[in-house]
Backbone as a printed PyTorch tensor [residue, N CA C, xyz], in Angstrom:
tensor([[[-36.1060, -31.6050, -27.0600],
         [-37.0700, -32.0630, -26.0500],
         [-37.2070, -33.5850, -26.1440]],

        [[-36.9910, -34.2250, -25.0300],
         [-36.9810, -35.6920, -25.0360],
         [-38.3850, -36.2530, -24.8350]],

        [[-39.1230, -35.6830, -23.9060],
         [-40.4690, -36.2050, -23.6460],
         [-41.4080, -35.7970, -24.7670]],

        [[-42.2610, -36.7100, -25.1870],
         [-43.2140, -36.4060, -26.2600],
         [-44.6100, -36.6110, -25.7170]],

        [[-45.3700, -35.5240, -25.6430],
         [-46.7180, -35.5930, -25.0770],
         [-47.7250, -35.9240, -26.1620]],

        [[-47.6180, -35.2370, -27.2790],
         [-48.6310, -35.3880, -28.3110],
         [-49.8290, -34.5380, -27.9720]],

        [[-49.7480, -33.8270, -26.8500],
         [-50.8580, -32.9730, -26.4180],
         [-50.5480, -31.5090, -26.7240]],

        [[-49.2610, -31.1860, -26.8260],
         [-48.8890, -29.7930, -27.0640],
         [-48.8710, -29.4960, -28.5600]],

        [[-49.2170, -28.2870, -28.9230],
         [-49.1140, -27.8750, -30.3310],
         [-47.6560, -27.8760, -30.7630]],

        [[-47.4330, -28.0530, -32.0520],
         [-46.0710, -28.1240, -32.5770],
         [-45.3070, -26.8370, -32.2710]],

        [[-45.9930, -25.7170, -32.3150],
         [-45.3400, -24.4330, -32.0530],
         [-44.7850, -24.3900, -30.6350]],

        [[-45.5140, -24.9720, -29.6970],
         [-45.0590, -24.9840, -28.3030],
         [-43.8260, -25.8600, -28.1820]],

        [[-43.8310, -27.0060, -28.8540],
         [-42.6810, -27.9060, -28.8050],
         [-41.4600, -27.2250, -29.4090]],

        [[-41.6550, -26.5010, -30.5040],
         [-40.5360, -25.8110, -31.1450],
         [-39.9850, -24.7290, -30.2180]],

        [[-40.8760, -24.0260, -29.5410],
         [-40.4460, -22.9580, -28.6350],
         [-39.6400, -23.5400, -27.4800]],

        [[-40.1150, -24.6430, -26.9190],
         [-39.4090, -25.2720, -25.8040],
         [-38.0480, -25.7880, -26.2660]],

        [[-37.9980, -26.3440, -27.4770],
         [-36.7390, -26.8550, -28.0150],
         [-35.7550, -25.7030, -28.2220]],

        [[-36.2540, -24.5980, -28.7470],
         [-35.4190, -23.4320, -29.0030],
         [-34.8770, -22.8770, -27.6900]],

        [[-35.7330, -22.7700, -26.6770],
         [-35.3120, -22.2720, -25.3660],
         [-34.2840, -23.2170, -24.7620]],

        [[-34.4970, -24.5130, -24.9440],
         [-33.5740, -25.5110, -24.3970],
         [-32.1820, -25.3180, -24.9920]],

        [[-32.1090, -25.0480, -26.2780],
         [-30.8170, -24.8330, -26.9410],
         [-30.1450, -23.5780, -26.3840]],

        [[-30.9130, -22.5100, -26.2220],
         [-30.3510, -21.2570, -25.7080],
         [-29.8040, -21.4610, -24.3010]],

        [[-30.5430, -22.1590, -23.4660],
         [-30.1090, -22.3870, -22.0850],
         [-28.7980, -23.1730, -22.0710]],

        [[-28.6630, -24.1340, -22.9450],
         [-27.4500, -24.9520, -22.9590],
         [-26.2580, -24.1900, -23.5290]],

        [[-26.5050, -23.0980, -24.2400],
         [-25.3900, -22.3160, -24.7850],
         [-24.8710, -21.3320, -23.7610]],

        [[-25.6290, -21.0490, -22.7400],
         [-25.2120, -20.0640, -21.7340],
         [-24.1580, -20.6920, -20.8250]]])
């Protein structure tokens, strides 16, 4: 994840990063 809000919980950022990786592998 490139954008950094500082407003989202770390767990949300990790989830978005994980989803981003999965999408790029498809």
